[in-house]
Wavefront OBJ file of the C-alpha trace (Angstrom):
o trace
v 79.920 49.721 169.209
v 79.052 49.624 165.493
v 76.354 52.303 165.928
v 78.832 54.497 167.797
v 81.368 54.160 164.964
v 78.690 55.051 162.399
v 77.695 58.091 164.474
v 81.312 59.250 164.724
v 81.911 58.717 161.007
v 78.727 60.630 160.194
v 80.035 63.576 162.231
v 83.262 63.376 160.243
v 81.230 63.218 157.027
v 79.276 66.340 158.022
v 82.595 68.147 158.437
v 83.578 67.192 154.905
v 80.263 68.502 153.610
v 80.959 71.765 155.427
v 84.332 71.959 153.659
v 82.737 71.224 150.275
v 80.193 74.010 150.793
v 82.836 76.439 152.049
v 85.017 75.811 149.007
v 81.989 76.310 146.765
v 81.559 79.735 148.306
v 85.261 80.589 147.863
v 85.265 79.380 144.252
v 82.190 81.441 143.491
v 83.772 84.628 144.861
v 87.395 84.407 143.719
v 88.517 86.247 140.597
v 92.042 84.803 140.332
v 91.762 81.823 137.944
v 94.906 80.055 139.161
v 93.754 80.215 142.801
v 90.253 79.168 141.736
v 91.707 76.023 140.160
v 93.578 75.176 143.362
v 90.429 75.694 145.436
v 88.516 73.473 143.005
v 91.144 70.756 143.465
v 90.847 70.973 147.255
v 87.063 70.826 146.992
v 87.292 67.727 144.767
v 89.497 66.045 147.367
v 86.885 66.732 150.058
v 84.212 65.283 147.767
v 86.334 62.171 147.304
v 86.821 61.929 151.073
v 83.069 62.239 151.597
v 82.491 59.356 149.182
v 85.040 57.185 150.977
v 83.495 57.920 154.380
v 79.968 57.274 153.102
v 81.074 53.912 151.692
v 82.652 52.959 155.031
v 79.446 53.875 156.870
v 77.454 51.735 154.444
v 79.914 48.850 154.879
v 79.200 49.056 158.618
v 75.459 48.818 157.927
v 74.772 52.485 158.597
v 73.186 55.256 156.585
v 75.497 58.156 155.703
v 74.272 61.687 156.269
v 73.924 63.861 153.194
v 74.071 67.311 154.763
v 76.255 69.530 156.923
v 74.286 69.021 160.125
v 72.903 71.636 162.481
v 76.297 73.164 163.350
v 77.170 73.474 159.684
v 73.832 75.059 158.888
v 74.421 77.707 161.560
v 77.961 78.364 160.257
v 76.678 78.773 156.690
v 73.952 81.133 157.895
v 76.517 83.330 159.644
v 78.727 83.465 156.525
v 75.728 84.373 154.365
v 74.630 86.996 156.886
v 77.982 88.812 156.976
v 78.617 88.363 153.263
v 81.483 86.796 151.417
v 84.758 88.460 150.628
v 86.217 88.473 147.127
v 89.727 89.392 148.230
v 92.130 86.576 147.276
v 94.229 86.712 150.456
v 91.153 86.903 152.704
v 89.627 83.887 150.960
v 92.842 81.909 151.331
v 93.142 82.851 155.003
v 89.511 81.896 155.606
v 90.074 78.549 153.874
v 93.174 77.978 156.021
v 91.251 78.695 159.225
v 88.386 76.440 158.116
v 90.699 73.557 157.231
v 92.537 73.985 160.538
v 89.303 73.928 162.545
v 88.113 70.908 160.615
v 91.306 69.003 161.321
v 91.190 69.910 165.010
v 87.565 68.819 165.332
v 88.192 65.642 163.359
v 91.170 64.668 165.494
v 88.736 64.344 168.377
v 87.395 61.305 166.528
v 90.795 59.690 166.782
v 90.339 59.642 170.549
v 86.964 57.910 170.153
v 85.938 54.346 169.593
v 86.627 53.869 165.906
v 87.382 50.395 164.641
v 90.856 49.908 163.125
v 89.706 50.213 159.490
v 87.686 53.380 160.136
v 90.535 54.840 162.179
v 92.980 54.234 159.323
v 90.587 55.893 156.861
v 90.190 58.975 159.062
v 93.952 59.231 159.631
v 94.647 59.072 155.886
v 92.075 61.769 155.181
v 93.456 63.991 157.931
v 96.974 63.579 156.527
v 95.638 64.797 153.185
v 93.860 67.687 154.885
v 97.150 68.615 156.545
v 98.617 68.970 153.056
v 95.765 71.383 152.275
v 96.940 73.542 155.185
v 100.477 73.591 153.871
v 99.369 74.510 150.352
v 97.049 77.268 151.570
v 99.793 78.662 153.796
v 102.214 78.725 150.851
v 99.666 80.575 148.741
v 99.050 83.124 151.483
v 102.790 83.741 151.759
v 103.005 84.141 147.998
v 100.244 86.738 147.770
v 100.834 88.767 150.926
l 1 2 3 4 5 6 7 8 9 10 11 12 13 14 15 16 17 18 19 20 21 22 23 24 25 26 27 28 29 30 31 32 33 34 35 36 37 38 39 40 41 42 43 44 45 46 47 48 49 50 51 52 53 54 55 56 57 58 59 60 61 62 63 64 65 66 67 68 69 70 71 72 73 74 75 76 77 78 79 80 81 82 83 84 85 86 87 88 89 90 91 92 93 94 95 96 97 98 99 100 101 102 103 104 105 106 107 108 109 110 111 112 113 114 115 116 117 118 119 120 121 122 123 124 125 126 127 128 129 130 131 132 133 134 135 136 137 138 139 140 141 142 143 144
């Protein structure tokens, strides 16, 4: 069971690394300083989440991944291939879609075999990620 929990948490951790990398790309390409600062804040929250997940994996005797995984590598390749947009609204919409996909994928973990402490950690992180969706949606509405 413990190995299964570590595997599930590592998948969740990979998703957070994907978010960190995606926000790095958005931050690099956005010209609007106020939006850049918000994206930086969201990225910092994902970094904090990644640290919390890694610590939980270590507490369970596992080794946390330190990369986005194969699926994340493919996704990054596709983004790099098609090029990044610098349009503020497009970046915000892309961030919203990415956060939404991440939450959906992560919720699958909640149906898995996580121990109570790991489950609580994941739920708390997903609640925070839900707030990211709301903030991004508000920004999109503001700038459209």
